[in-house]
C-alpha positions as CSV (number, residue, x, y, z in Angstrom):
1,X,-55.4,76.1,24.7
2,X,-55.8,75.0,21.2
3,X,-52.0,75.8,20.8
4,X,-51.1,73.5,23.7
5,X,-53.3,71.1,22.7
6,X,-51.6,71.1,19.3
7,X,-48.1,71.4,20.7
8,X,-49.1,68.4,22.8
9,X,-50.1,66.6,19.8
10,X,-47.2,67.7,17.7
11,X,-44.9,66.4,20.6
12,X,-46.8,63.2,20.7
13,X,-46.1,62.8,16.9
14,X,-42.5,63.6,17.1
15,X,-42.2,61.2,20.5
16,X,-43.7,58.4,18.1
17,X,-41.5,59.0,15.3
18,X,-38.6,58.9,17.5
19,X,-39.7,55.7,18.9
20,X,-40.3,54.3,15.6
21,X,-36.5,55.4,14.5
22,X,-35.2,53.8,17.6
23,X,-37.2,50.5,16.9
24,X,-35.8,50.9,13.2
25,X,-32.2,51.3,14.4
26,X,-32.5,48.5,16.9
27,X,-33.5,46.1,14.0
28,X,-31.0,47.1,12.0
29,X,-28.4,46.8,14.7
30,X,-29.9,43.3,14.9
31,X,-29.6,42.6,11.4
32,X,-26.1,44.1,11.3
33,X,-25.1,41.7,14.3
34,X,-26.7,38.6,12.5
35,X,-24.6,39.8,9.0
36,X,-21.4,40.1,11.0
37,X,-22.2,36.3,12.6
38,X,-23.0,34.9,9.2
39,X,-19.8,36.6,7.6
40,X,-17.9,35.2,10.3
41,X,-19.3,31.9,9.7
42,X,-18.9,32.2,5.9
43,X,-15.0,33.2,6.2
44,X,-14.8,30.5,8.8
45,X,-16.3,28.0,6.6
46,X,-14.0,29.5,3.5
47,X,-11.1,29.1,5.7
48,X,-11.7,25.7,6.5
49,X,-12.3,25.0,2.9
50,X,-9.1,26.7,2.0
51,X,-7.1,24.5,4.5
52,X,-8.6,21.4,3.1
53,X,-7.9,22.6,-0.4
54,X,-4.1,23.2,0.6
55,X,-3.9,19.7,2.2
56,X,-5.3,18.1,-0.9
57,X,-2.8,20.0,-3.0
58,X,0.2,18.9,-0.8
59,X,-0.8,15.3,-0.7
60,X,-1.4,15.7,-4.4
61,X,2.4,16.9,-4.8
62,X,3.6,14.0,-2.2
63,X,1.9,11.4,-4.3
64,X,3.3,12.8,-7.3
65,X,6.8,13.0,-5.9
66,X,6.1,9.3,-4.9
67,X,5.6,8.3,-8.2
68,X,8.5,10.1,-10.1
69,X,10.9,9.0,-7.0
70,X,9.4,5.3,-8.2
71,X,9.9,5.9,-11.9
72,X,13.7,7.2,-11.1
73,X,14.4,4.5,-8.9
74,X,13.0,1.9,-11.2
75,X,15.1,3.6,-13.9
76,X,18.3,3.4,-11.5
77,X,17.8,-0.4,-11.3
78,X,17.3,-1.2,-15.0
79,X,20.6,1.0,-15.4
80,X,22.3,-0.8,-12.7
81,X,21.4,-4.1,-14.2
82,X,22.2,-3.1,-17.8
83,X,25.9,-2.0,-16.1
84,X,26.2,-5.4,-14.8
85,X,24.9,-7.1,-18.0
86,X,27.6,-4.9,-20.1
87,X,30.6,-5.8,-17.2
88,X,29.8,-9.5,-17.7
89,X,30.0,-9.0,-21.5
90,X,33.2,-7.0,-21.2
91,X,34.7,-9.5,-18.9
92,X,34.0,-12.3,-21.1
93,X,35.5,-10.7,-24.1
94,X,38.3,-9.8,-22.1
95,X,38.6,-13.8,-21.9
96,X,38.2,-14.6,-25.0
97,X,40.8,-12.1,-25.9
98,X,43.1,-13.6,-23.4
99,X,42.6,-17.1,-24.7
100,X,43.0,-15.7,-28.4
101,X,46.1,-14.2,-27.5
102,X,46.9,-17.5,-25.6
103,X,46.4,-19.7,-29.0
104,X,48.3,-17.1,-30.8
105,X,51.1,-17.5,-28.6
106,X,51.1,-21.2,-28.5
107,X,50.1,-21.8,-32.4
108,X,52.0,-19.1,-34.3
109,X,54.6,-17.5,-31.9
110,X,56.3,-20.5,-30.1
111,X,56.9,-22.4,-33.2
112,X,58.6,-19.5,-34.9
113,X,60.4,-19.0,-31.9
114,X,61.9,-22.6,-31.7
115,X,62.6,-22.5,-35.7
116,X,64.7,-19.1,-35.0
117,X,66.2,-20.8,-31.7
118,X,64.9,-18.2,-29.3
119,X,64.1,-19.5,-26.0
120,X,61.6,-17.5,-23.4
């Protein structure tokens, strides 16, 4: 009888310990589930941050390329104006050379030809 009582006490004690272990496992499962949710939320937030960073980087490069394009366009326009100025200067110098050649023709070559009796 004493052994039965002792066995019942041990059985009750073991059942109590099993229930405690079940509670601990349940608490650990809840903590793990909460950790998974927190981890998911963390990585979701991290993902959004990375997307925002990517867009910021993309727009930074777009702005940089736009600035570079404006600079190149400005250089092109400056070069175009410089080319037009040089072209005008070239045309003016050609005109001056033509006028000089006419003056030489009129003042030097024509009288020389007349003296020699050569006609055009």
